[in-house]
Backbone bond lengths (Angstrom), bond angles and torsions (degrees), N, CA, C in turn:
res aa  C-N    CA-C-N  psi(-1)  N-CA   C-N-CA  omega(-1)  CA-C   N-CA-C  phi
1 P - - - 1.424 - - 1.528 113.34 -
2 G 1.250 118.85 -18.99 1.491 121.04 178.84 1.587 110.62 101.33
3 W 1.343 110.91 158.34 1.514 116.53 -176.59 1.460 112.21 -60.73
4 W 1.386 120.62 -34.09 1.412 122.83 -170.13 1.565 109.75 -96.81
5 D 1.326 119.88 19.74 1.404 117.95 177.92 1.484 116.15 -66.19
6 T 1.318 117.18 -19.81 1.482 118.96 174.16 1.572 112.93 -71.32
7 A 1.364 117.17 -18.20 1.435 121.31 -173.86 1.514 115.49 -118.99
8 I 1.238 119.54 -18.94 1.514 124.38 -175.06 1.519 110.07 -112.22
9 G 1.304 115.37 127.10 1.529 121.40 172.61 1.516 108.76 146.83
10 P 1.345 114.63 -179.92 1.473 118.70 179.18 1.502 111.98 -61.73
11 G 1.336 116.98 127.86 1.445 123.07 179.23 1.551 116.35 76.78
12 K 1.362 114.88 -1.56 1.510 114.83 -179.49 1.489 107.23 -95.44
13 A 1.431 111.60 -176.85 1.487 114.22 -175.05 1.549 115.07 -49.65
14 I 1.357 116.71 -53.42 1.371 119.87 173.71 1.511 107.29 -92.99
15 D 1.301 115.31 89.88 1.449 123.47 -168.54 1.571 111.41 -77.98
16 T 1.326 115.62 112.74 1.415 120.89 -174.97 1.568 110.26 -75.28
17 K 1.320 119.38 0.07 1.508 122.57 166.74 1.533 110.64 -78.41
18 H 1.375 115.86 -15.78 1.440 121.17 -177.54 1.563 113.96 -116.87
19 F 1.291 111.72 -33.81 1.465 121.77 -175.25 1.501 119.35 -113.52
20 F 1.296 117.72 137.38 1.461 122.52 171.09 1.535 105.67 -89.51
21 V 1.328 119.70 124.52 1.437 122.96 -166.13 1.594 107.13 -112.87
22 V 1.354 116.63 130.65 1.400 122.77 175.15 1.456 108.53 -117.05
23 C 1.338 121.48 121.05 1.517 124.64 177.59 1.540 110.56 -125.10
24 P 1.303 114.97 91.02 1.477 119.00 -174.83 1.501 112.05 -81.38
25 N 1.346 119.39 151.76 1.437 126.15 173.09 1.566 100.61 -80.42
26 N 1.342 113.47 146.61 1.574 120.26 177.06 1.551 108.71 -78.49
27 L 1.324 114.76 141.45 1.431 119.97 169.88 1.573 107.33 -55.63
28 G 1.328 114.29 142.32 1.402 118.04 -176.88 1.485 116.22 88.39
29 G 1.330 116.10 -5.11 1.476 122.10 178.55 1.486 110.04 -79.39
30 C 1.344 112.65 -177.63 1.480 119.87 -179.13 1.462 112.98 -126.14
31 K 1.445 116.16 19.42 1.360 118.63 -175.10 1.539 108.20 -131.36
32 G 1.328 116.67 64.10 1.472 118.89 175.50 1.488 116.88 111.74
33 S 1.311 118.32 -30.03 1.460 122.70 -178.76 1.487 110.01 -93.28
34 T 1.295 118.59 170.75 1.438 127.01 177.51 1.642 105.19 -71.66
35 G 1.328 113.73 125.31 1.494 116.79 -178.16 1.535 109.55 -157.69
36 P 1.285 116.24 -165.51 1.501 120.65 -174.51 1.457 112.55 -63.94
37 N 1.399 117.90 -28.25 1.522 114.87 -179.60 1.536 112.03 -95.11
38 T 1.310 118.06 20.77 1.489 123.16 171.31 1.469 113.47 -107.34
39 I 1.357 121.37 166.65 1.497 121.14 -172.57 1.534 106.86 -84.30
40 N 1.375 111.80 137.46 1.362 122.31 166.34 1.550 113.04 -77.51
41 P 1.328 121.86 111.18 1.393 120.58 -176.89 1.500 118.32 -58.42
42 E 1.371 115.47 -21.30 1.422 119.19 -177.00 1.521 112.17 -82.22
43 T 1.311 113.76 -23.44 1.544 119.53 178.40 1.451 114.62 -111.71
44 G 1.309 122.74 -20.85 1.424 129.14 -174.67 1.629 109.54 72.16
45 K 1.316 115.90 14.62 1.442 117.27 -179.87 1.568 104.72 -124.74
46 L 1.369 115.34 168.25 1.428 122.45 179.99 1.565 110.59 -59.10
47 Y 1.297 120.11 140.57 1.439 120.21 174.19 1.531 112.93 -56.14
48 G 1.353 112.14 -48.23 1.549 114.24 -176.98 1.446 110.14 54.65
49 P 1.355 119.43 -138.10 1.473 124.23 -170.80 1.550 108.66 -71.06
50 D 1.375 119.29 -11.66 1.443 118.89 -178.11 1.549 113.16 -81.69
51 F 1.305 116.26 -4.10 1.420 117.49 177.62 1.506 112.17 -65.22
52 P 1.308 119.75 128.80 1.465 121.19 -173.07 1.529 114.68 -60.62
53 I 1.338 112.35 153.32 1.486 117.46 173.52 1.472 109.35 -62.26
54 V 1.262 124.18 131.18 1.445 127.11 168.14 1.527 114.26 -112.39
55 T 1.299 115.03 150.63 1.459 123.01 -178.89 1.467 110.75 -115.79
56 V 1.400 117.11 170.41 1.430 121.41 172.58 1.471 109.77 -56.46
57 A 1.332 121.29 -42.67 1.442 125.07 -179.51 1.457 111.16 -59.38
58 D 1.342 118.16 -39.31 1.460 122.64 -177.40 1.527 106.94 -65.94
59 W 1.404 115.73 -42.29 1.504 117.79 179.08 1.545 110.84 -62.89
60 V 1.280 117.38 -41.94 1.473 117.70 176.63 1.504 115.32 -61.80
61 K 1.348 119.24 -38.32 1.381 124.36 175.50 1.513 110.45 -63.82
62 S 1.273 116.19 -42.32 1.569 119.20 177.17 1.456 110.81 -63.80
63 Q 1.340 118.92 -38.58 1.411 124.51 -179.21 1.608 109.07 -67.11
64 A 1.281 114.35 -36.00 1.456 118.40 179.52 1.559 108.87 -65.97
65 I 1.297 116.51 -40.76 1.448 120.30 177.51 1.553 111.70 -63.62
66 L 1.363 114.69 -40.28 1.431 118.03 170.93 1.495 113.78 -59.09
67 A 1.368 115.91 -44.99 1.499 119.45 179.71 1.601 109.71 -59.67
68 D 1.315 115.53 -43.29 1.430 123.59 178.69 1.611 109.53 -54.94
69 S 1.294 114.42 -46.45 1.438 121.35 -179.28 1.459 112.70 -66.11
70 L 1.341 116.74 -28.04 1.441 121.59 179.29 1.453 111.37 -91.64
71 G 1.347 120.71 -0.24 1.405 122.98 -176.31 1.427 122.78 74.86
72 I 1.397 111.54 19.67 1.490 120.16 -175.06 1.478 107.18 -101.20
73 H 1.388 113.82 111.85 1.441 118.80 177.37 1.496 112.30 -85.16
74 K 1.303 116.21 -33.07 1.519 118.91 -179.93 1.395 113.39 -142.33
75 W 1.308 116.99 131.09 1.545 121.52 176.89 1.564 110.61 -80.14
76 A 1.289 116.02 132.46 1.479 123.30 168.18 1.558 106.30 -48.21
77 A 1.396 115.63 -52.70 1.416 121.83 -177.41 1.465 108.58 -150.42
78 V 1.321 121.52 146.85 1.372 129.59 167.42 1.562 109.18 -112.17
79 V 1.368 115.00 120.44 1.483 116.63 -170.00 1.485 109.72 -126.33
80 G 1.400 115.58 136.18 1.409 116.29 177.83 1.510 114.57 -158.39
81 G 1.280 125.15 151.67 1.404 128.80 178.68 1.555 108.70 -116.71
82 S 1.319 115.45 141.21 1.440 121.43 177.14 1.495 111.51 61.05
83 L 1.361 119.36 -120.71 1.508 119.01 172.62 1.490 113.25 -57.00
84 G 1.301 113.88 -33.55 1.476 116.69 178.17 1.499 114.50 -70.13
85 G 1.283 113.97 -30.88 1.471 120.72 171.15 1.559 112.02 -60.92
86 M 1.252 113.88 -42.73 1.486 121.79 173.37 1.529 110.77 -55.78
87 Q 1.363 113.96 -45.38 1.475 117.10 178.94 1.532 112.65 -65.36
88 A 1.359 116.42 -39.13 1.486 122.62 173.53 1.558 110.94 -54.08
89 L 1.329 114.68 -52.54 1.416 121.23 178.99 1.535 112.99 -57.42
90 D 1.422 115.43 -42.42 1.462 117.81 -176.80 1.535 108.22 -71.75
91 W 1.330 115.55 -34.70 1.546 115.87 173.05 1.558 111.48 -53.24
92 A 1.342 114.38 -48.04 1.404 115.93 -170.84 1.576 109.25 -71.80
93 I 1.327 118.01 -30.03 1.458 120.99 -179.63 1.508 111.84 -75.42
94 T 1.324 117.89 -45.98 1.480 125.88 -170.25 1.489 115.02 -86.74
95 L 1.334 117.38 -31.98 1.415 121.69 -179.64 1.497 109.80 -132.08
96 P 1.401 116.62 63.65 1.441 125.17 -167.56 1.542 110.72 -58.52
97 E 1.331 116.78 -38.71 1.526 119.35 -171.85 1.541 108.75 -76.48
98 R 1.237 119.58 -6.48 1.485 121.40 -176.46 1.450 113.42 -104.35
99 V 1.360 119.02 4.35 1.490 120.39 -178.90 1.505 109.04 -129.77
100 G 1.363 116.83 124.20 1.412 122.86 174.04 1.479 114.21 -76.59
101 H 1.360 112.64 -47.22 1.486 120.28 -176.04 1.578 108.38 -136.89
102 A 1.259 119.28 140.89 1.413 121.78 174.89 1.613 111.08 -116.39
103 L 1.243 122.13 119.09 1.461 124.88 177.75 1.472 108.87 -107.82
104 V 1.364 115.16 107.63 1.381 122.67 -178.43 1.506 113.29 -107.90
105 I 1.350 117.49 109.77 1.427 121.05 -166.15 1.494 110.24 -118.78
106 A 1.422 113.91 129.58 1.462 122.32 178.16 1.603 110.66 47.04
107 A 1.309 111.31 51.18 1.539 115.33 -177.66 1.580 106.66 -124.37
108 A 1.338 113.32 -167.32 1.491 122.49 -178.40 1.510 109.95 -154.45
109 P 1.318 118.26 156.22 1.513 115.33 177.68 1.532 113.36 -75.91
110 K 1.325 116.74 -15.16 1.437 120.80 170.46 1.572 103.24 -168.28
111 L 1.330 115.97 166.86 1.481 122.69 178.54 1.513 109.17 -71.22
112 S 1.307 117.10 145.82 1.458 123.76 166.05 1.468 107.90 -72.28
113 A 1.373 117.81 164.06 1.478 122.25 175.09 1.551 108.59 -63.04
114 Q 1.313 118.41 -34.88 1.502 121.82 -179.88 1.569 107.96 -64.62
115 N 1.292 119.22 -45.85 1.462 123.40 177.89 1.498 112.28 -58.55
116 I 1.311 114.95 -44.90 1.486 119.73 176.58 1.555 112.17 -60.86
117 A 1.321 112.17 -39.64 1.463 118.03 -179.82 1.543 109.22 -64.07
118 F 1.328 116.99 -43.42 1.493 120.70 179.68 1.490 107.14 -57.81
119 N 1.418 119.02 -47.19 1.388 121.76 -172.94 1.569 108.10 -67.04
120 E 1.269 118.45 -36.13 1.491 120.67 -179.52 1.527 111.18 -66.57
121 V 1.370 116.08 -37.53 1.482 120.52 177.99 1.576 106.79 -63.18
122 A 1.374 115.51 -44.12 1.418 115.56 -176.72 1.552 111.86 -68.28
123 R 1.225 115.91 -38.69 1.506 117.19 175.32 1.519 113.78 -65.93
124 T 1.304 118.04 -36.21 1.428 123.08 174.09 1.616 112.04 -64.48
125 A 1.211 115.33 -35.18 1.501 119.18 176.31 1.532 108.06 -64.61
126 I 1.288 117.89 -43.84 1.462 120.22 179.79 1.482 114.43 -65.63
127 K 1.401 113.16 -46.10 1.480 117.64 -174.51 1.482 111.84 -71.72
128 S 1.364 116.66 -21.55 1.480 122.34 -176.00 1.506 111.78 -87.21
129 D 1.391 116.36 -6.71 1.480 119.84 174.60 1.474 110.70 -66.72
130 P 1.399 116.83 128.86 1.430 116.99 179.09 1.534 114.86 -59.57
131 E 1.311 117.34 -18.99 1.475 123.01 179.41 1.580 108.76 -88.19
132 F 1.225 120.91 3.77 1.453 119.93 -179.43 1.525 112.94 -75.83
133 H 1.246 117.23 -37.47 1.497 120.25 173.92 1.507 115.34 55.71
134 E 1.390 114.40 39.74 1.403 121.69 -176.23 1.533 114.23 56.27
135 G 1.277 114.79 31.48 1.494 122.19 178.26 1.523 116.44 90.15
136 R 1.361 114.27 -0.23 1.449 120.08 -175.33 1.590 107.68 -104.58
137 Y 1.177 117.59 34.45 1.524 125.98 -175.91 1.551 111.98 -60.05
138 Q 1.380 112.73 -35.15 1.526 115.58 -177.11 1.484 109.49 -71.43
139 E 1.300 120.94 -25.06 1.521 124.03 176.19 1.529 108.10 -71.62
140 F 1.348 117.56 -20.68 1.428 120.88 176.58 1.524 111.39 -98.25
141 D 1.330 119.01 5.77 1.391 125.33 -179.26 1.578 113.39 54.47
142 T 1.401 108.83 48.53 1.450 115.80 -178.81 1.539 110.78 -147.55
143 V 1.270 114.60 177.02 1.520 118.34 -178.65 1.537 105.48 -141.11
144 P 1.351 118.56 140.27 1.464 117.87 177.14 1.500 108.54 -80.49
145 R 1.309 115.20 78.00 1.444 122.95 -172.34 1.577 110.47 -65.70
146 Q 1.235 115.80 -46.36 1.488 118.71 -176.10 1.480 109.48 -65.03
147 G 1.282 120.35 -48.08 1.489 122.09 -177.82 1.491 113.17 -64.58
148 L 1.349 116.71 -46.76 1.480 122.30 174.83 1.518 110.44 -60.32
149 G 1.354 115.81 -44.20 1.482 115.36 179.81 1.530 113.30 -62.99
150 L 1.370 117.31 -39.83 1.466 117.03 178.56 1.539 110.49 -69.23
151 A 1.307 118.10 -31.91 1.495 118.16 173.93 1.477 114.52 -64.67
152 R 1.330 115.75 -35.39 1.485 122.28 175.57 1.525 112.99 -68.28
153 M 1.415 115.51 -40.42 1.381 122.53 178.38 1.561 107.86 -59.03
154 L 1.330 117.72 -51.56 1.433 124.43 -175.41 1.523 107.87 -62.10
155 G 1.374 118.37 -44.24 1.414 119.38 -179.12 1.451 112.78 -65.07
156 H 1.317 116.15 -41.47 1.489 120.28 -176.34 1.587 109.28 -63.20
157 I 1.273 117.45 -39.67 1.508 123.98 176.94 1.518 106.25 -56.16
158 T 1.338 117.42 -52.79 1.456 119.65 -176.74 1.483 112.84 -63.98
159 Y 1.315 119.77 -24.37 1.521 122.83 -179.43 1.503 112.35 -75.26
160 L 1.312 115.56 -24.13 1.507 121.48 -173.41 1.576 106.03 -103.66
161 S 1.337 114.49 155.01 1.463 119.69 173.36 1.500 108.34 -94.35
162 D 1.371 116.31 163.57 1.458 121.27 175.74 1.490 110.71 -56.64
163 E 1.379 114.09 -40.31 1.457 120.94 179.66 1.459 113.82 -61.46
164 A 1.404 112.61 -44.47 1.504 116.33 176.24 1.466 117.33 -60.94
165 M 1.390 114.53 -40.19 1.470 117.94 177.81 1.493 109.84 -69.58
166 G 1.327 118.81 -34.63 1.479 119.39 173.84 1.450 113.64 -61.61
167 E 1.365 116.71 -42.09 1.479 120.24 -178.29 1.492 110.42 -68.85
168 K 1.344 117.21 -32.82 1.335 121.75 -177.13 1.587 115.81 -75.37
169 F 1.336 112.67 -33.52 1.438 116.37 -172.26 1.583 111.86 -125.54
170 G 1.356 117.11 -10.78 1.504 114.56 -170.48 1.600 108.36 81.10
171 Y 1.268 119.32 -175.68 1.486 115.25 -171.05 1.558 107.46 -118.52
172 D 1.301 120.56 16.60 1.416 119.92 178.59 1.596 110.55 -142.45
173 V 1.354 114.98 47.16 1.445 115.66 -166.79 1.582 104.77 -133.66
174 E 1.261 119.24 61.31 1.364 125.35 -171.72 1.687 109.82 -54.55
175 F 1.289 109.93 -42.65 1.553 116.94 -176.45 1.543 109.80 -63.04
176 Q 1.331 114.16 -44.67 1.521 120.16 178.47 1.486 110.81 -56.58
177 I 1.270 121.74 -50.34 1.450 126.06 -177.97 1.488 109.45 -61.75
178 E 1.320 116.47 -48.30 1.427 121.23 177.84 1.553 112.33 -55.56
179 S 1.306 113.32 -49.09 1.500 117.94 -175.08 1.525 107.77 -67.53
180 Y 1.352 119.27 -37.98 1.438 122.79 -179.98 1.488 110.58 -61.81
181 L 1.348 119.45 -51.00 1.440 125.33 178.87 1.509 112.38 -61.00
182 R 1.278 115.66 -37.75 1.513 118.90 178.23 1.512 109.48 -67.23
183 Y 1.313 115.94 -43.85 1.469 116.34 174.88 1.498 115.73 -58.56
184 Q 1.415 114.38 -43.32 1.488 119.47 178.20 1.516 106.21 -60.43
185 S 1.270 118.68 -40.95 1.464 123.00 -173.68 1.487 105.44 -66.74
186 S 1.270 122.58 -54.60 1.475 126.93 -170.12 1.491 112.10 -63.97
187 S 1.371 116.55 -44.62 1.463 121.88 176.87 1.514 114.93 -63.56
188 F 1.338 117.08 -38.40 1.423 123.15 178.32 1.559 112.07 -69.05
189 V 1.355 116.90 -36.79 1.431 117.25 -178.96 1.510 111.54 -66.55
190 E 1.310 119.41 -30.56 1.406 125.60 177.99 1.535 114.00 -71.12
191 R 1.342 119.77 -21.99 1.386 119.59 -176.38 1.496 118.78 -121.09
192 F 1.375 115.11 -0.07 1.470 119.58 -177.58 1.503 111.20 -128.66
193 D 1.332 112.90 145.73 1.531 119.13 -176.23 1.588 109.13 -94.48
194 A 1.343 112.46 134.41 1.411 118.60 -177.36 1.486 115.25 -62.29
195 N 1.387 117.33 -41.69 1.418 121.23 176.02 1.583 112.92 -62.12
196 T 1.265 114.12 -37.92 1.470 121.92 173.63 1.567 110.09 -57.39
197 Y 1.308 114.90 -50.16 1.519 119.31 176.87 1.484 110.91 -55.61
198 L 1.335 120.19 -44.16 1.489 119.94 175.37 1.497 112.63 -59.87
199 L 1.352 118.28 -41.02 1.457 119.53 -178.39 1.545 112.07 -67.82
200 M 1.393 115.45 -44.63 1.386 120.92 -175.02 1.584 111.88 -63.51
201 T 1.286 115.24 -41.42 1.412 117.83 178.50 1.532 113.29 -67.42
202 K 1.335 115.93 -39.96 1.467 120.28 173.45 1.471 113.53 -57.01
203 A 1.372 117.27 -43.16 1.491 123.51 176.74 1.518 109.87 -57.24
204 L 1.396 116.53 -43.08 1.434 118.29 173.10 1.513 116.25 -56.42
205 D 1.402 114.82 -47.76 1.352 125.45 -178.00 1.486 113.58 -58.81
206 Y 1.356 114.89 -39.64 1.476 117.83 -175.86 1.508 115.06 -87.91
207 F 1.326 120.07 -2.53 1.471 120.87 -178.43 1.523 108.84 -71.98
208 D 1.269 115.73 122.74 1.546 122.72 -179.79 1.516 108.56 -169.24
209 P 1.382 117.23 77.49 1.449 116.57 -179.60 1.513 116.10 -63.60
210 A 1.259 117.42 -20.76 1.453 121.55 175.57 1.526 115.40 -70.49
211 K 1.279 118.18 -20.65 1.416 121.95 -171.85 1.495 113.36 -58.30
212 E 1.367 118.68 -41.70 1.425 120.11 -179.36 1.568 114.38 -78.01
213 F 1.405 114.73 -1.56 1.424 121.82 175.75 1.552 109.48 -114.13
214 D 1.333 115.27 43.93 1.446 120.04 -178.18 1.497 113.37 45.77
215 D 1.377 115.63 45.42 1.468 123.49 178.24 1.581 114.09 57.50
216 D 1.286 112.17 23.15 1.553 117.00 177.91 1.599 104.92 -100.09
217 L 1.307 117.91 103.79 1.408 123.56 179.46 1.485 111.94 -67.54
218 T 1.312 119.68 -34.39 1.455 121.35 173.20 1.513 115.29 -59.25
219 Q 1.295 117.30 -37.91 1.429 121.22 173.07 1.505 113.02 -69.77
220 A 1.319 117.13 -33.06 1.508 122.89 -177.32 1.561 105.33 -69.73
221 V 1.257 122.56 -33.92 1.449 122.24 -173.24 1.609 109.23 -98.07
222 K 1.240 120.07 7.26 1.483 121.02 -179.08 1.477 112.07 -66.96
223 A 1.375 121.10 -27.64 1.398 122.56 178.02 1.442 116.60 -73.67
224 I 1.367 116.45 -17.27 1.486 120.58 -172.01 1.526 108.64 -63.10
225 Q 1.357 112.52 135.13 1.451 123.94 174.70 1.564 111.92 -107.83
226 A 1.279 116.10 -18.55 1.441 120.88 -177.48 1.489 114.65 -73.42
227 K 1.263 118.42 152.73 1.433 124.45 165.01 1.563 108.10 -80.59
228 S 1.317 113.75 145.91 1.496 114.76 -172.04 1.567 112.58 -128.35
229 L 1.303 115.41 144.75 1.486 123.63 170.55 1.505 105.14 -117.83
230 I 1.266 117.96 119.07 1.456 129.37 172.07 1.435 113.32 -102.84
231 I 1.364 121.00 121.33 1.526 124.41 -178.99 1.559 109.53 -122.96
232 S 1.285 114.30 133.08 1.408 118.31 171.99 1.572 112.41 -133.27
233 F 1.343 116.35 167.48 1.422 120.32 -176.17 1.485 112.94 -122.10
234 T 1.297 123.04 138.11 1.439 127.47 -168.64 1.494 109.89 -57.85
235 S 1.386 117.11 -44.82 1.479 120.84 -170.77 1.527 111.96 -91.03
236 D 1.370 116.58 8.22 1.489 116.88 -177.45 1.501 104.86 -84.09
237 W 1.361 118.76 110.01 1.448 120.35 175.55 1.543 113.44 -99.48
238 R 1.318 113.35 -7.88 1.466 115.89 173.38 1.512 109.54 -78.12
239 F 1.263 121.98 -43.79 1.446 128.24 173.21 1.521 110.93 -124.33
240 S 1.313 116.94 73.01 1.473 119.45 -164.34 1.528 109.35 -68.65
241 P 1.378 116.11 167.13 1.503 120.34 179.31 1.543 111.24 -59.32
242 L 1.327 117.32 -28.25 1.484 115.87 177.49 1.487 114.26 -60.42
243 R 1.376 115.52 -32.91 1.408 121.54 -179.69 1.546 110.12 -68.95
244 S 1.351 116.24 -42.27 1.477 121.07 173.87 1.451 111.88 -60.72
245 L 1.340 118.77 -38.16 1.474 122.35 -178.28 1.560 110.72 -69.25
246 E 1.262 116.30 -27.53 1.526 118.67 171.17 1.459 110.92 -56.84
247 I 1.330 115.14 -47.17 1.500 120.33 175.89 1.494 112.63 -61.19
248 V 1.336 118.83 -47.49 1.404 125.69 179.11 1.548 112.21 -56.59
249 D 1.324 110.85 -50.73 1.529 116.16 179.31 1.493 112.93 -60.66
250 A 1.393 119.87 -38.70 1.480 123.50 177.39 1.491 106.49 -63.60
251 L 1.324 120.50 -45.24 1.450 119.91 -173.09 1.534 109.80 -69.25
252 L 1.349 116.95 -35.83 1.500 118.79 178.32 1.532 110.66 -67.81
253 S 1.391 115.30 -37.32 1.415 118.69 -179.55 1.492 112.84 -67.50
254 A 1.349 114.99 -31.70 1.477 121.09 178.47 1.585 109.33 -85.15
255 G 1.301 116.74 5.40 1.488 116.71 175.40 1.609 112.36 75.97
256 K 1.259 117.22 24.89 1.502 121.87 -178.83 1.528 113.28 -90.23
257 S 1.237 114.38 154.73 1.530 120.35 174.70 1.530 110.86 -81.25
258 V 1.329 116.08 116.03 1.510 118.26 -176.41 1.497 108.84 -144.61
259 S 1.317 115.28 138.62 1.424 123.32 173.97 1.588 105.68 -114.71
260 Y 1.364 113.26 146.75 1.509 116.17 -178.24 1.493 110.24 -131.53
261 A 1.275 120.78 143.14 1.427 122.71 171.14 1.515 109.93 -142.96
262 E 1.364 115.60 130.33 1.438 125.71 177.74 1.578 108.11 -107.68
263 I 1.293 114.76 112.15 1.485 123.52 -170.63 1.493 109.15 -91.95
264 E 1.333 116.06 125.82 1.482 120.04 169.25 1.534 110.23 -68.31
265 A 1.285 115.88 118.60 1.433 122.41 -177.65 1.515 113.86 -155.04
266 T 1.277 116.26 147.18 1.495 118.93 -176.89 1.479 111.24 -103.31
267 Q 1.251 121.33 -3.80 1.480 123.76 -168.43 1.546 116.20 -85.41
268 G 1.337 114.91 2.65 1.457 120.18 -178.05 1.535 112.07 65.39
269 H 1.326 118.95 -151.85 1.513 121.08 -176.29 1.482 112.65 -55.94
270 D 1.376 117.02 -33.81 1.443 120.76 179.96 1.579 115.47 -62.63
271 A 1.361 115.55 -8.85 1.412 117.14 -177.51 1.579 113.08 -59.79
272 F 1.341 115.70 -29.57 1.489 115.92 -176.06 1.470 111.72 -64.84
273 L 1.348 118.90 -15.67 1.497 121.14 176.11 1.503 116.31 -98.67
274 M 1.397 111.20 3.85 1.558 114.35 -172.54 1.599 108.18 -103.01
275 P 1.320 111.92 149.44 1.542 118.05 178.43 1.485 109.97 -78.98
276 I 1.351 115.99 60.81 1.469 119.38 176.82 1.610 109.76 -75.91
277 P 1.338 113.26 120.67 1.482 114.80 -170.68 1.457 117.33 -47.06
278 R 1.462 117.69 -47.73 1.452 116.58 -176.72 1.464 113.03 -66.08
279 Y 1.378 116.84 -38.26 1.497 125.33 175.64 1.524 106.98 -54.41
280 M 1.332 119.18 -59.21 1.381 123.13 -175.61 1.510 115.11 -58.72
281 E 1.404 112.75 -32.41 1.471 119.36 -177.58 1.518 108.71 -70.83
282 I 1.372 119.37 -44.04 1.401 121.95 174.61 1.487 116.54 -66.24
283 F 1.278 114.67 -42.46 1.506 124.09 175.96 1.502 110.48 -57.51
284 A 1.327 115.87 -48.68 1.575 120.03 -175.41 1.566 107.15 -75.09
285 S 1.283 118.44 -33.18 1.543 117.67 -179.15 1.535 106.74 -69.19
286 Y 1.279 119.13 -41.52 1.530 119.65 178.30 1.493 109.57 -62.42
287 M 1.311 118.79 -48.32 1.442 120.84 -176.70 1.516 112.88 -67.39
288 Q 1.321 118.35 -26.36 1.479 120.94 170.75 1.480 112.32 -63.49
289 Q 1.350 112.99 -38.80 1.461 115.05 175.97 1.454 115.23 -69.52
290 V 1.402 116.42 -29.59 1.399 120.90 173.46 1.486 113.59 -63.37
291 A 1.414 112.31 -43.45 1.449 121.11 179.45 1.513 109.52 -60.80
292 K 1.313 120.71 -45.65 1.423 121.31 -177.81 1.499 109.81 -66.61
293 E 1.333 120.18 -37.49 1.473 122.38 178.19 1.517 108.30 -62.50
294 V 1.326 118.27 -46.70 1.475 120.24 -179.39 1.557 112.08 -60.20
295 N 1.344 115.17 -40.23 1.401 120.57 -172.49 1.594 114.44 -86.58
296 S 1.350 114.84 -6.25 1.502 117.18 -178.66 1.492 112.99 -82.51
């Protein structure tokens, strides 16, 4: 059903009885968009490691081209969680006249040093795999399973809170945790491309809209015309509520319209994908106001 099945559909927060919903795949991905595991027309071979580095800004530009082709001049709302939340923020900053509302969920204005470190460890695990072959593993008819699996294990641990892992397994169940992480690892390896993983984590690392404004986030958001809803989750230590509050403070300092909700949740970063009643209630209420605004 997709990651956003909890929030998109008839009667859900993003109610498809009221909204036309566009969910594009990111360039550089491995699920439908042009990426490392697609053919480079200049060579007739897979792009592999030769696929260019892409940034959040690149994704937003490509999404704007898609919107143009669909005849959409302005979005009622741009919504995203985590890396998607960064894209929603970038949309509002770089194409302000094309966004009515920006919903930035479980995100941050840039990665912390710790987050960048986690990403680098994951990339090192992939690139150290003997089957990686400098990113040309498909030419050798193989996959860097061990490295990609380790990267997924590490990532999955950071997406959960200690409390969530305790609730899932109890506190004396070494075998259960091992088997769960191994399952997450093996299933991920079968459906995700290693070069794409490298690209996506680099896009995360490079996101920093305040950088070209002398690290002043208030100046970076001054161009925003959209109203914003920022949502964070109490147990999310990967993108903590303090990081969301940095965005809120910058928007308030710039005189922008912003609403903020911090949701009590035990699921860690993964909470933004969960049907948590209070989260869905706030999300749906805000989108109902968007619908009224559009239809008025």
